[in-house]
C-alpha positions as CSV (number, residue, x, y, z in Angstrom):
1,X,-102.9,112.7,10.7
2,X,-103.6,110.1,13.4
3,X,-104.2,110.3,17.0
4,X,-101.4,109.0,19.2
5,X,-103.9,106.7,20.8
6,X,-105.0,105.3,17.3
7,X,-101.6,104.6,16.5
8,X,-100.6,102.8,19.6
9,X,-103.8,100.6,19.9
10,X,-102.1,97.7,18.2
11,X,-98.7,98.2,19.5
12,X,-97.1,97.1,22.9
13,X,-95.9,100.2,24.8
14,X,-96.0,102.2,27.9
15,X,-97.0,105.8,27.8
16,X,-95.7,108.6,30.4
17,X,-97.0,111.9,30.5
18,X,-98.6,114.3,28.2
19,X,-101.9,113.8,26.2
20,X,-102.8,110.4,25.0
21,X,-105.1,111.9,22.4
22,X,-102.4,114.0,21.0
23,X,-102.6,114.3,17.1
24,X,-99.4,113.2,15.3
25,X,-98.7,114.4,11.6
26,X,-95.4,112.7,10.9
27,X,-92.3,110.8,12.3
28,X,-88.7,110.8,12.2
29,X,-85.4,109.8,14.1
30,X,-83.5,112.8,12.7
31,X,-84.1,115.9,15.3
32,X,-83.3,118.2,12.4
33,X,-86.1,116.8,10.3
34,X,-88.8,117.4,13.0
35,X,-91.8,119.4,12.2
36,X,-94.7,120.5,14.2
37,X,-96.7,117.6,15.5
38,X,-94.1,115.1,14.7
39,X,-93.1,111.9,16.6
40,X,-89.4,112.0,17.4
41,X,-87.8,108.4,17.8
42,X,-84.9,108.8,20.2
43,X,-83.0,105.7,18.9
44,X,-79.6,104.7,20.2
45,X,-77.4,104.3,17.1
46,X,-74.0,103.0,16.6
47,X,-72.3,106.3,17.1
48,X,-74.9,108.6,18.6
49,X,-77.8,108.5,21.0
50,X,-81.2,110.1,20.1
51,X,-82.0,110.8,23.7
52,X,-79.4,113.6,23.5
53,X,-81.5,115.4,21.0
54,X,-85.1,115.3,22.6
55,X,-84.9,118.7,23.6
56,X,-84.0,120.0,20.3
57,X,-86.7,117.9,18.7
58,X,-89.4,119.2,21.2
59,X,-88.1,122.6,20.3
60,X,-88.7,122.3,16.7
61,X,-92.4,120.9,17.4
62,X,-92.1,117.4,18.4
63,X,-95.4,116.2,20.1
64,X,-94.3,112.7,21.0
65,X,-91.3,111.2,22.0
66,X,-90.3,107.4,21.5
67,X,-87.6,105.4,23.2
68,X,-87.1,101.7,23.7
69,X,-84.9,102.0,27.0
70,X,-86.0,102.6,30.7
71,X,-83.1,104.7,31.4
72,X,-84.4,108.2,30.5
73,X,-84.3,109.9,33.8
74,X,-85.7,113.4,33.1
75,X,-88.9,113.4,31.1
76,X,-90.1,116.3,29.2
77,X,-93.2,118.3,30.4
78,X,-96.4,118.0,28.7
79,X,-94.8,115.8,25.9
80,X,-95.8,112.0,25.9
81,X,-92.9,109.6,26.1
82,X,-93.7,106.2,24.8
83,X,-91.5,103.3,25.7
84,X,-91.7,100.4,23.0
85,X,-89.9,97.0,22.6
86,X,-87.7,98.2,19.8
87,X,-87.6,101.7,18.1
88,X,-86.6,100.7,14.6
89,X,-89.5,98.4,14.2
90,X,-91.9,101.1,15.8
91,X,-90.4,103.6,13.1
92,X,-91.3,101.3,10.3
93,X,-94.9,100.6,11.7
94,X,-95.7,104.2,12.3
95,X,-94.3,105.4,9.0
96,X,-96.5,103.0,7.2
97,X,-99.6,103.9,9.3
98,X,-99.1,107.6,8.8
99,X,-98.5,107.3,5.0
100,X,-101.7,105.2,4.9
101,X,-100.0,101.7,4.2
102,X,-99.5,102.3,0.4
103,X,-97.7,99.2,-0.1
104,X,-101.0,97.2,0.4
105,X,-102.3,98.7,-2.7
106,X,-99.0,98.6,-4.9
107,X,-97.3,95.7,-6.5
108,X,-93.9,95.9,-4.8
109,X,-90.8,94.0,-6.1
110,X,-87.8,93.8,-3.9
111,X,-84.4,92.9,-5.2
112,X,-81.6,91.7,-2.8
113,X,-77.9,90.5,-3.7
114,X,-74.4,91.3,-3.4
115,X,-74.1,92.4,-7.0
116,X,-76.7,93.3,-9.6
117,X,-79.6,94.8,-7.7
118,X,-79.5,98.4,-9.4
119,X,-79.4,96.8,-12.9
120,X,-82.2,94.5,-12.2
121,X,-84.5,96.8,-10.7
122,X,-83.9,99.4,-13.8
123,X,-84.5,96.4,-16.1
124,X,-87.8,95.4,-14.5
125,X,-88.8,99.0,-14.8
126,X,-87.9,99.3,-18.3
127,X,-89.9,96.1,-19.2
128,X,-92.9,97.1,-17.3
129,X,-92.9,100.4,-19.1
130,X,-92.8,98.6,-22.3
131,X,-95.8,96.3,-21.4
132,X,-98.0,99.4,-20.4
133,X,-97.3,99.5,-16.9
134,X,-96.7,102.8,-14.8
135,X,-93.7,101.8,-12.6
136,X,-91.3,103.4,-10.2
137,X,-87.8,102.2,-9.3
138,X,-86.2,103.2,-5.8
139,X,-82.7,102.6,-5.1
140,X,-79.0,103.5,-5.2
141,X,-79.1,105.5,-8.2
142,X,-82.5,107.6,-7.2
143,X,-86.0,107.6,-7.7
144,X,-87.6,106.9,-11.2
145,X,-91.0,106.8,-12.6
146,X,-91.5,105.2,-16.0
147,X,-87.7,105.4,-16.4
148,X,-87.2,109.1,-15.7
149,X,-85.3,110.4,-12.9
150,X,-87.6,112.4,-10.4
151,X,-86.6,114.9,-8.0
152,X,-87.5,114.4,-4.4
153,X,-85.9,114.8,-1.0
154,X,-84.5,111.4,0.0
155,X,-81.1,110.2,1.2
156,X,-78.6,108.8,-1.1
157,X,-79.3,105.1,0.2
158,X,-79.5,101.6,-1.4
159,X,-82.6,101.0,0.7
160,X,-84.5,104.0,2.3
161,X,-85.2,104.2,5.9
162,X,-89.0,103.9,6.6
163,X,-89.7,107.4,7.2
164,X,-88.8,108.2,3.8
165,X,-89.9,105.0,1.9
166,X,-93.4,104.8,2.9
167,X,-94.1,108.7,2.2
168,X,-92.5,108.0,-1.3
169,X,-95.0,105.0,-2.0
170,X,-97.8,107.4,-1.3
171,X,-96.3,109.9,-3.8
172,X,-96.1,106.8,-6.3
173,X,-99.7,106.1,-5.7
174,X,-100.8,109.6,-6.1
175,X,-98.8,109.7,-9.6
176,X,-100.7,106.7,-10.8
177,X,-97.9,104.1,-10.3
178,X,-99.0,100.6,-9.8
179,X,-95.7,98.9,-9.6
180,X,-92.9,99.6,-7.4
181,X,-89.4,98.0,-8.0
182,X,-86.9,98.7,-5.0
183,X,-83.2,97.5,-4.0
184,X,-83.4,95.4,-0.6
185,X,-79.7,95.9,0.8
186,X,-78.7,93.4,3.5
187,X,-78.2,96.5,6.0
188,X,-81.6,97.8,5.1
189,X,-83.1,94.3,5.8
190,X,-81.1,94.0,9.0
191,X,-82.2,97.6,10.3
192,X,-85.9,96.8,9.6
193,X,-86.3,99.4,6.8
194,X,-88.7,97.3,4.8
195,X,-90.8,96.0,7.7
196,X,-94.5,96.8,7.3
197,X,-93.9,97.1,3.5
198,X,-95.8,94.3,1.8
199,X,-93.8,92.6,-0.8
200,X,-95.3,90.8,-3.5
201,X,-92.0,89.5,-5.2
202,X,-88.6,89.2,-3.8
203,X,-85.6,88.5,-6.2
204,X,-82.3,86.8,-4.6
205,X,-79.5,87.3,-7.2
206,X,-76.3,86.2,-5.7
207,X,-74.4,86.1,-2.3
208,X,-70.8,87.4,-2.0
209,X,-68.6,88.2,1.1
210,X,-68.6,92.2,0.7
211,X,-70.6,92.9,3.7
212,X,-69.4,90.4,6.2
213,X,-67.7,92.9,8.3
214,X,-70.7,95.3,8.5
215,X,-72.9,92.6,9.8
216,X,-70.5,90.9,12.2
217,X,-69.8,87.8,10.1
218,X,-71.2,85.6,7.5
219,X,-74.2,84.1,9.4
220,X,-75.5,87.7,10.5
221,X,-75.2,88.5,6.6
222,X,-76.9,85.5,5.4
223,X,-79.8,86.0,8.1
224,X,-80.3,89.5,7.0
225,X,-80.9,88.3,3.3
226,X,-83.3,85.6,4.7
227,X,-85.6,88.2,6.0
228,X,-86.5,88.9,2.4
229,X,-87.5,85.3,1.9
230,X,-89.6,85.6,5.1
231,X,-91.4,88.9,3.9
232,X,-92.3,88.2,0.3
233,X,-95.4,86.3,-1.1
234,X,-93.1,84.7,-4.0
235,X,-89.3,84.6,-4.2
236,X,-87.2,84.5,-7.6
237,X,-83.9,82.6,-7.1
238,X,-80.6,82.2,-9.0
239,X,-80.4,78.5,-9.3
240,X,-76.8,78.8,-10.4
241,X,-75.7,80.3,-6.9
242,X,-75.6,77.5,-4.2
243,X,-75.8,80.0,-1.3
244,X,-78.9,81.5,-2.8
245,X,-80.4,78.1,-3.2
246,X,-79.5,77.0,0.4
247,X,-80.9,80.5,1.6
248,X,-84.4,79.3,0.3
249,X,-84.4,76.1,1.8
250,X,-87.5,75.2,3.9
251,X,-89.1,78.4,2.7
252,X,-92.7,78.4,3.1
253,X,-93.7,80.6,0.1
254,X,-93.7,80.0,-3.7
255,X,-90.2,79.8,-5.2
256,X,-89.4,80.4,-8.9
257,X,-85.8,79.6,-10.2
258,X,-83.9,81.1,-13.0
259,X,-80.4,80.1,-14.2
260,X,-78.2,78.6,-16.9
261,X,-79.2,75.0,-16.4
262,X,-82.3,73.9,-18.2
263,X,-83.7,72.5,-14.8
264,X,-84.3,76.1,-13.9
265,X,-87.8,77.5,-14.6
266,X,-86.5,80.0,-16.9
267,X,-82.9,79.6,-18.1
268,X,-80.6,81.9,-20.0
269,X,-79.9,79.6,-22.8
270,X,-83.3,80.4,-24.4
271,X,-82.5,81.9,-27.7
272,X,-85.1,84.3,-27.6
273,X,-83.4,86.5,-24.8
274,X,-81.9,89.1,-27.2
275,X,-79.7,91.7,-25.5
276,X,-77.3,94.6,-26.6
277,X,-76.0,94.9,-23.0
278,X,-72.5,93.4,-22.6
279,X,-71.6,90.5,-20.2
280,X,-72.9,87.2,-19.1
281,X,-73.6,88.5,-15.8
282,X,-76.2,91.1,-17.5
283,X,-77.7,88.2,-19.2
284,X,-78.5,86.8,-15.8
285,X,-79.6,90.1,-14.5
286,X,-82.0,90.3,-17.7
287,X,-83.2,86.9,-16.9
288,X,-84.1,87.6,-13.3
289,X,-86.1,90.8,-14.7
290,X,-87.7,88.6,-17.4
291,X,-88.7,85.9,-14.6
292,X,-90.3,88.7,-12.4
293,X,-92.6,89.9,-15.4
294,X,-93.5,86.3,-16.0
295,X,-94.4,85.9,-12.3
296,X,-96.5,89.1,-12.5
297,X,-98.6,87.3,-15.2
298,X,-97.1,88.7,-18.4
299,X,-96.8,86.3,-21.5
300,X,-93.0,85.2,-22.2
301,X,-93.7,85.7,-25.8
302,X,-94.5,89.5,-25.3
303,X,-91.6,90.1,-22.6
304,X,-89.1,88.7,-24.9
305,X,-89.9,91.3,-27.7
306,X,-88.5,93.7,-25.4
307,X,-85.3,92.4,-24.2
308,X,-83.1,93.8,-26.9
309,X,-84.2,97.4,-25.7
310,X,-82.6,97.0,-22.1
311,X,-80.2,99.6,-21.3
312,X,-77.8,99.4,-18.2
313,X,-78.4,102.2,-15.5
314,X,-75.9,105.0,-15.0
315,X,-72.5,104.0,-13.9
316,X,-72.9,100.4,-15.1
317,X,-70.4,99.6,-17.9
318,X,-71.3,103.5,-18.8
319,X,-69.2,104.0,-22.1
320,X,-67.3,106.9,-23.6
321,X,-65.3,106.7,-26.8
322,X,-62.9,109.2,-28.3
323,X,-60.3,108.8,-31.2
324,X,-60.4,104.9,-31.0
325,X,-60.0,104.8,-27.1
326,X,-63.0,103.2,-25.1
327,X,-63.6,104.1,-21.3
328,X,-66.0,102.4,-19.3
329,X,-67.2,103.5,-16.0
330,X,-68.6,100.7,-13.7
331,X,-69.6,100.4,-10.2
332,X,-67.9,97.0,-9.6
333,X,-66.6,97.3,-6.0
334,X,-66.4,93.5,-5.2
335,X,-64.4,90.8,-6.3
336,X,-67.2,89.1,-8.2
337,X,-68.3,92.1,-9.9
338,X,-64.9,93.4,-10.9
339,X,-64.2,89.9,-12.2
340,X,-67.3,89.8,-14.3
341,X,-66.5,93.2,-15.8
342,X,-62.8,92.5,-16.5
343,X,-63.7,89.1,-18.1
344,X,-66.4,90.8,-20.4
345,X,-64.1,93.5,-21.4
346,X,-61.2,91.4,-22.1
347,X,-63.2,89.2,-24.4
348,X,-63.5,92.1,-26.9
349,X,-60.5,94.2,-26.2
350,X,-58.2,94.3,-29.2
351,X,-55.5,96.3,-27.7
352,X,-54.6,96.8,-23.9
353,X,-57.0,96.7,-21.1
354,X,-56.0,99.3,-18.5
355,X,-57.8,99.1,-15.2
356,X,-58.1,102.0,-12.5
357,X,-59.6,101.0,-9.5
358,X,-59.4,101.1,-5.4
359,X,-61.4,100.0,-2.6
360,X,-63.3,101.7,0.0
361,X,-62.5,102.3,3.6
362,X,-64.1,100.8,6.4
363,X,-65.5,97.9,4.4
364,X,-64.3,94.4,4.1
365,X,-60.6,94.4,4.1
366,X,-60.3,90.8,3.0
367,X,-61.6,91.7,-0.7
368,X,-58.7,94.2,-1.4
369,X,-55.8,91.9,-2.1
370,X,-58.3,89.7,-4.0
371,X,-59.4,92.4,-6.2
372,X,-55.7,93.4,-6.7
373,X,-55.1,89.8,-8.0
374,X,-58.0,89.8,-10.1
375,X,-57.3,93.2,-11.7
376,X,-53.4,92.0,-12.7
377,X,-54.8,88.7,-14.0
378,X,-57.1,90.4,-16.6
379,X,-55.4,93.8,-17.5
380,X,-52.5,95.0,-19.5
381,X,-51.6,97.7,-16.7
382,X,-53.3,98.5,-13.4
383,X,-53.4,101.9,-11.5
384,X,-54.5,101.4,-7.9
385,X,-56.0,104.6,-6.4
386,X,-58.2,106.0,-4.0
387,X,-61.9,105.1,-3.7
388,X,-63.9,106.3,-0.9
389,X,-61.4,105.9,1.9
390,X,-63.7,107.6,4.6
391,X,-61.7,107.5,8.0
392,X,-59.0,105.0,6.7
393,X,-55.7,106.3,5.3
394,X,-55.8,105.8,1.5
395,X,-52.4,104.6,1.3
396,X,-53.1,101.8,3.8
397,X,-56.0,100.6,1.6
398,X,-53.7,100.8,-1.3
399,X,-51.1,98.8,0.3
400,X,-53.8,96.1,1.2
401,X,-54.9,95.9,-2.4
402,X,-51.4,95.5,-3.8
403,X,-50.7,92.4,-1.3
404,X,-52.6,90.8,-4.0
405,X,-49.7,90.6,-6.4
406,X,-46.9,90.7,-3.7
407,X,-46.7,94.6,-3.8
408,X,-44.1,94.6,-6.6
409,X,-45.4,94.3,-10.1
410,X,-44.2,95.8,-13.4
411,X,-47.4,96.5,-14.6
412,X,-49.0,97.9,-11.5
413,X,-48.8,101.7,-10.5
414,X,-50.1,103.4,-7.4
415,X,-51.3,107.0,-7.9
416,X,-53.4,108.3,-4.8
417,X,-55.2,111.1,-6.5
418,X,-58.1,109.5,-8.3
419,X,-58.3,112.3,-10.9
420,X,-54.6,111.9,-11.7
421,X,-55.1,108.2,-11.8
422,X,-57.8,108.6,-14.5
423,X,-55.8,110.9,-16.4
424,X,-52.7,109.0,-16.5
425,X,-54.8,105.8,-17.6
426,X,-56.6,107.7,-20.4
427,X,-53.4,109.4,-21.6
428,X,-51.5,106.3,-21.9
429,X,-54.2,104.7,-23.9
430,X,-54.0,104.0,-27.6
431,X,-56.6,103.5,-30.4
432,X,-58.1,100.1,-29.6
433,X,-57.2,100.1,-26.0
434,X,-59.7,99.9,-23.3
435,X,-59.9,101.9,-20.0
436,X,-61.9,100.7,-17.0
437,X,-62.6,102.9,-14.2
438,X,-64.2,100.7,-11.6
439,X,-65.6,101.1,-8.0
440,X,-67.7,104.2,-7.9
441,X,-69.7,104.1,-10.9
442,X,-72.7,106.6,-10.7
443,X,-71.5,108.2,-7.6
444,X,-71.0,111.9,-7.7
445,X,-68.9,112.4,-4.4
446,X,-65.5,111.4,-3.0
447,X,-65.9,110.4,0.7
448,X,-62.7,110.9,2.6
449,X,-62.1,111.7,6.5
450,X,-62.3,115.4,5.7
451,X,-65.8,114.8,4.5
452,X,-67.7,114.6,1.0
453,X,-66.4,116.2,-2.1
454,X,-67.8,116.5,-5.6
455,X,-66.1,113.8,-7.8
456,X,-67.4,111.9,-10.8
457,X,-65.5,109.2,-12.5
458,X,-67.5,109.8,-15.7
459,X,-66.8,113.6,-15.8
460,X,-63.2,113.1,-15.1
461,X,-62.8,110.6,-17.8
462,X,-64.8,112.9,-20.3
463,X,-62.5,115.8,-19.5
464,X,-59.4,113.5,-19.9
465,X,-60.5,112.2,-23.2
466,X,-61.1,115.8,-24.3
467,X,-57.7,116.9,-23.1
468,X,-55.8,114.1,-24.5
469,X,-57.5,115.1,-28.1
470,X,-56.6,118.6,-27.9
471,X,-52.9,117.5,-26.8
472,X,-52.8,115.0,-29.7
473,X,-53.9,117.7,-32.2
474,X,-51.2,120.1,-30.8
475,X,-48.3,117.5,-31.3
476,X,-49.5,116.7,-34.8
477,X,-49.3,120.3,-35.8
478,X,-46.0,120.8,-34.1
């Protein structure tokens, strides 16, 4: 708990009405999450305006209202209304203060990149556990302590909003965690979610074009990534990615490079880097993780003892196998990621490579035809299906994908229903074939115009493999 006056003493603001010494117990920008004594941040969003929910928030117990505009005409009685320059920045500041600024006492590592964030954060968490460090991982697949998923009430987001992040860091501290590894998405950075979180090490993995549309162009996307460079005390950079190297030019912090080239501080040609995970890109992910531990001060010889134990997180080349048919479920939803996975699988596929994939709605349309072209290039057959169409028409997305190969190709089939697409791919596979189901990975829902519905690629593949076995046995008996 803090008094409002304590919270505001170092923050530019104007206060109207109410009691300046009001005690505050928490903060949120979601009126349905307000509890007694909370601050309600009435921010104007892309689709909604928080000022419409002030009355509801006060009814739920809000003791303070924060706005960043002068156009509020009706001020609530007996409740302080604080006008600040920017709601998002204040939300971040106040969340950290109310949680006791736990990031100041933790070692925080933040990972950004178009691809590989989840894998690298989990690799770092696993290596820290091996060297005897109690570490937490926060990101796309949830909240983990010592590589064990931990239940907590947080939204399913790559980078948590500050009202969730800082209390969660406080829980980490209470649980004896000393190191926290988190994913820093471009949207999270641009929306100030990591402001007022002290970051010891930032990692810049790669830069693709998947989020240009969401940011309003390439420059805005790069500027979002650059925020991590300005926030962290040390930056680890992929020397093989030219845009990453350009991003850190003129940086005023310590820079450490990793990559294939021997001129990198730590390069992947080192024979001691033993891995059981597939793919060159995962070798690069492992090197990024190893570099983080070296920067933390752990001996290289000790770290390399454990690289062979690294395991991929859920939904990253997650494998099922039955009756000689291998199925891989992977989150690849960008051209770079899809190409990396297809290239990896094609190198050890002795039969046919069958690819099932789609593209999400309300995301970069330019990547769709490119991903279609890549799928056909590497695969024996391709089934294009629905991913998370959101408000877009699934058939329109599929049409965009199929432009990558002219829309007429004998090895391509479009099946709108994702479950049926997965079943068709697996039922058509023979021993020695590989089926890749790409795009959703760990996700447990399908996001359509009608809402969120339960759906798991892994479970659907598991069911289809079992059903295929049962039918094969039936045919053999007949």
